[in-house]
N, C-alpha and C positions, 0 to 999 in steps of 0.2 A: 306392503301397501293393502289397506283394507279394501274388500270388495264393495263396490257401490250397491246400495240397497236399490231394489226394483220399486218403481212407482207406477202402478196401473190406474188409469182414469176411466171412467165410464164416459162414453161418447154416444150421442144420439144422432149427430149429423156432422157435416164437413166442417161447420164453424167451430163445434166442440173440439173436433179432432186436431184442427190447426192451432187452437188455443192451448190445448193440452200439451202438444208437442213443443210449443214455443215456451211453455212454463217449465218444461223439464221432465215431462212424462216419458217413461221408458216403454210403455205399451198401453194399448187401448182395449177396453172391452166394449164392443159395439152391440148395441140393443135398440129396441124401440119399445114404446108403450111402458114407460116406467111405472105407471100406475098399476100394472100388473107385474111389477118387479122385474120387468125386462124380458121382451120376447125377441124372436128372430126379426132382424131388420130386413129391408127390401134388398134385392140384388143390386138395384141401382145405387143404394146408399153404400153398400160394400164397395162397389166399383169406384164410386166418387171419392170416398175416404182413401182408398188405397192409392189413388192418383195423386191426393193432396198431401199426403204425409209419407214419411220413410221410416216410421217406427212399426213395430209389429202390431197387428190387429187381431184380436180374439173375438170371433163372431159367436154370438149366443144361438144355440139350437134349443128352442122352447116355443111352444105354440099356444100355451094358455097358462093363466095364473095357477099356481101351485106347483107341486113337484111329481104329479102322476103323468106318466108319459102320454097317455091317450093313444090315438092311433099311431102305432109304430111305423106303419108304411108312410104316413104323412111325414113323420119326423125324418125318415130315411130320404124321402123326396126333397124336403127342404134342405137338408145337409148337402145332397147332390147339387141343388140349385146354387147354394152358397159356394161350393167348390167351383161350379162353373163360372161364378161372378169373380173368382180369383181369391177367394178366402183360403188361407193356408194355416190358420190356428183357430181354435174353437173352444166354446164353453158349454157344458151340458151336465146333466145329472138327473136321474129319476128314481123315485121311491114307489114301492107298492103300497097297498092299503095298510099293511102292517108296520110300515116304516123301515122295512129292509130295502136294500138296493134292488131296483128293478134291472137285473143283470141282462135279461133278454133284450129289453129296449136299448140299454147302453150298448151292448155288444152289436146290435143291428146297426145302430148309427156309427159306431167306431169303424165297423167293417167297410164303410163307404168313404172314410176320411183318408184312406190311403197312407196311414202312417203319421198324419199330421199331429202336431202337438196340441194338447187340449187340457183344459181345467175341469176338474169336478167341482161344481160350484156349491153354494150354501146349502143345498139339500143335505149335506152331511150334518148340518146343525139341526136338522129335524129327524135324523135317523134314530131308529129305536136303539141301535148298537153301533156306534162309531168304529169301534175296532173290527167288528165283523164286516162292515161295509169296506173298509180299507183292505182287508184280507181278501174279500170276494173280488175286488177290482185289481188286486195285485197282478202284474204282468200284462196288463191290457195295453196294446200298442199305443203310443203317444201320450199316455197320461203322465203329466210331469208336474202337476200343481193340484193342490186343494185349496179353494177359496173358502175361508171359515172365520167365524168370530169366536169359535170355541163353544158357543151356545146360541140358541134361537133368539135369546134376549139381547144379544150384542157382546161386544168385546169386554165391557165392564164385568159381566157375569162369567164370561168365557176365558178369562185370563188363566186360571189354573190348568184348564184343558189344553189351551194353546202351548203353554210352557211344557206340559207333560208330553204332548205329542211331538214338539220339537225336539225334545231330549231323546226321543226314540228314533231319530233320523238314522236311516241306513238299515233298520229292521225291516223284515218282510212287510209290505203294505205301508211303510213309513219312509220310503226313499224319496218320495215326492216333495217339492218345495211347499212350504206353508205360506200362503198368501192371505194376510191378515185383512179382513174387511167385514163391515157390518157394525155400525155404531162406533167405528174408529175415529178418535180425536188425536190432535197433535200432541196433547200431553201424554197420550199412551206410548208415543213413539220412542222416547229415550229408554224407557224400561224394557220395551220389547226388543230394541236393538241390542241392549245390554245382555239380554237372555239368548241372543243368537239369532232371533228372527230378522229376516232381511228382505221381506217382500211385503208390500202394502197396497191397498185397493181403495179408492175413494170414489164417491159419487156426488151426494149432495154437498160434501165438504169442499168440492171444487166450484160450487155455484152459489155465490153470496146472494143471489136473488132467488134462490130456491129452484125447484125442478122447472119452473116456467121460464127461467133465464138461462143464458148459456153458460158453458164452462168459462172461468176466468183464468186467464194466463197468470195474473197476479196471484190468485189463490193457489194455483198449482205450483208457482214458483216458491211460495211460502213452504209448502210441503217439501219441495225439493231441497231447500236449504236446510230444513230441520233434519231430513233424512241424511244429508251430507255433513251434518255437525257444524254448519256455518252459523 
């Protein structure tokens, strides 16, 4: 029996979370302020969503637009606050001014997550050297996923990179699951599945009314059916 592909949906609030789960999402990425590409939500939102759904929720740790960490002490504080609100999985990723991974900031946040699982997000698509970034993060506790389009320009441009990195699965720095997101369309899915990629992340694609509207159970359900080959 083939393994079910993972579908992760961005949620901004309880309404989004409930609709995403009803449509067949396997996991949520919880953020606020999508105009800044997703920042850390409030503790109350984390608590409310965890009470409303029973699928995993990955909470963003990010305080400002862009991929620079900023004040690492504030990042650590907000990570601790999210843990206190019941968050058990996370999303984070920081680069320095040269486009290398900001290992100090990442390690300081990870140190307070207590071994929780986490995703390194699309900062990898802005990295000066993707391979060096992966090697630098290799072995960090809890890192099990890279969210990537393969390119800062999106999946259309990043397909060759996605396929090449997926083919290296199991090598040092490449043991983590590749979660494809960023300009992802339904028509990409059959090709990516056939290449062995099995995790997909959607945001705007789950919202027929755009980011001003809620997640649509129907839209998520369509993605679920395509992923399941129905």
